[in-house]
C-alpha positions as CSV (number, residue, x, y, z in Angstrom):
1,M,10.9,57.7,60.1
2,T,7.9,59.5,58.2
3,A,4.4,57.8,57.8
4,A,5.5,58.0,54.3
5,I,8.5,56.2,54.2
6,K,7.4,53.6,56.9
7,A,4.1,53.3,54.3
8,S,6.5,52.5,51.3
9,L,8.3,49.8,52.9
10,T,5.3,48.2,54.4
11,N,4.4,48.2,50.8
12,L,7.9,46.9,49.4
13,N,8.2,44.1,52.1
14,S,4.3,43.3,50.9
15,A,5.4,43.1,47.0
16,L,8.7,41.3,48.1
17,R,6.8,38.8,49.3
18,G,4.5,38.1,46.9
19,L,7.3,37.6,44.6
20,E,8.7,35.6,46.4
21,V,5.7,33.2,46.9
22,A,5.2,33.3,42.8
23,A,8.9,32.2,42.3
24,E,8.4,29.8,44.9
25,Q,4.8,28.5,42.9
26,A,6.9,28.5,39.3
27,K,9.7,26.5,40.8
28,E,7.1,23.7,42.2
29,K,5.1,24.1,38.9
30,K,8.2,23.5,36.8
31,K,9.1,20.6,38.7
32,S,5.7,19.1,38.5
33,A,5.3,19.6,34.4
34,P,5.5,16.6,32.3
35,K,8.7,15.8,31.1
36,G,7.9,15.1,27.4
37,G,6.7,18.8,26.6
38,M,3.3,19.8,25.1
39,D,0.7,17.4,23.9
40,L,-1.8,18.6,21.2
41,F,-4.5,20.1,23.9
42,S,-1.6,22.2,25.9
43,M,-1.4,26.3,26.0
44,P,2.0,27.1,24.9
45,Q,3.9,28.6,27.6
46,A,4.2,32.5,28.0
47,S,7.2,33.5,26.9
48,N,9.9,34.8,29.5
49,S,10.9,37.2,27.1
50,D,8.6,39.9,28.3
51,V,10.8,40.7,31.7
52,D,14.2,41.6,31.1
53,A,15.7,40.0,33.9
54,K,18.9,42.3,33.7
55,A,16.9,45.4,34.0
56,L,14.8,44.3,36.7
57,A,17.8,43.0,38.8
58,S,19.6,46.7,38.3
59,R,16.0,48.3,39.5
60,L,15.7,45.9,42.3
61,D,19.0,46.5,43.4
62,G,18.7,50.5,43.0
63,A,15.5,50.3,45.2
64,I,17.8,48.2,48.0
65,A,20.6,51.1,47.8
66,K,17.6,53.9,48.1
67,V,16.3,51.7,51.0
68,E,19.5,51.1,53.0
69,K,20.4,54.8,52.6
70,L,16.9,56.1,54.3
71,L,17.3,53.5,56.9
72,R,20.9,54.9,57.6
73,E,20.0,58.2,57.4
74,G,16.8,57.7,60.3
75,E,19.5,55.8,62.4
76,E,21.6,58.5,62.3
77,A,19.0,61.3,62.8
78,H,17.4,59.1,66.0
79,G,21.0,58.3,66.7
């Protein structure tokens, strides 16, 4: 495996860890949020419409497929 690919996989792993932590924090925040809604002094929640979940899922699927292919090629080369 080349150094560039190894560095890219390390970066991807770090980004995924950050995503997992952020998702867990958002889940916990949602659980602990008051059920009655906003009061007069609360800031409105950011809209989730800024992120296209289907497009993001598609991009992640594509990235996973590329990484799997690179790993398979690396195993075959060292075979």
